[in-house]
C-alpha positions, 0 to 999 in steps of 0.5 A: 159455193159461190155468186158465179158458180150459180150461173151455168152458163149455155153454150146453145151455139151452131160450133165449137168456134162459135162456144169458143168464141162465146167463152172469150167474149165472157170471161172471167165472168163465167165459171160454169158451162153447160154443153148439150146436144147441139156441140156434142157431135161436132165436137163438144166432147173434145172441149168439154175436157178444154173447159175443165182442164182451163179450171172451169166447170162443165155441166155435160147436158145429154139426159141419157135414157136407154136400159139402165146397164147401157147408160150404166156403161155410156156413164162409165165413158162420160167420167172420163170428161171430167165433166161436174154435171150429167143429165139422165132422165128421171126413171129408176131403173135409169138413174139406178144405172148412171149412180153405177156408172157414177160410182165413187167418180169425185166430182159427176154429180148425176142431175134427174131430168124432171118436166122440162121447162119448156112443157106445161100441164097442157102438154102433159096433158097432150102425152096422155099423163093426167097427173098434174105437173108438180104431182110429177115433177115431184115423183120424178125427184123422189126417183132421183132421191132412191136412186142416189142422184145427187139433185134434179132438175127442175122449173123455179116454179116446182123449186119451192115445192122440192125443197119442202119435200126433199130439205138439203138432200137434192141440188135443185137446178134450174134451167128456163130462166130469164133477166126482166124483160127477155123474150121467153123465147120456146119456154114456158115457166119462165122466172127470173134469176131472183125469183129462182133463187127466192124459190130456192134453186141453187143453180142457174143455167141461163143462154140467149141472155147471155151468148146473143147480147153484144155485151156477154159478160156484163150479161153474166156479171148481170145476173151474178149481181142478181143472183147475189142479191137474192143470196 
């Protein structure tokens, strides 16, 4: 995996046109893009196919969560888009359905969402979950491994523990990454790109620090350079 491919740029923008302008501005500095809920219902699926046809890698951040049979059918449909990653919630039935739906597709990887980086221990307590946050992340990573998923989405603050427990069996994709000096926005468990790689993350998801930058190509290249230095 090249340092460029370790950076996944989140296209969290209000329209496909805005997303395309960002992609054009980033140019060769970006090779991997994330499409989530904001774009999915307004042309994001077509954009995913166009990116794939153009030789880019695509992370479909759809966070499927339903009964296993429904997830299985949904994943079968998504596989036709030519995506590289698809997120589902880290529950056994969901994961088993996703893995069945992916089947023997050689490209699509299933990633299990453990605990969102916008949550912290107080958030879990408020939701009635009394497990330590790191323990919950590891339990959900265990569900992913048992189901045959390819990796997890997890904060770099838990990446070291996941790597220690599962070695290279699970790919670790880390959101909530901010270059030094950037605003935290709605994130709570935030780390810098270098710290995330040092903690064991394989790939980093970065959105606003790149797409809201006046020079998004430079912002992307700076993060790739920081990733390279931490490998």
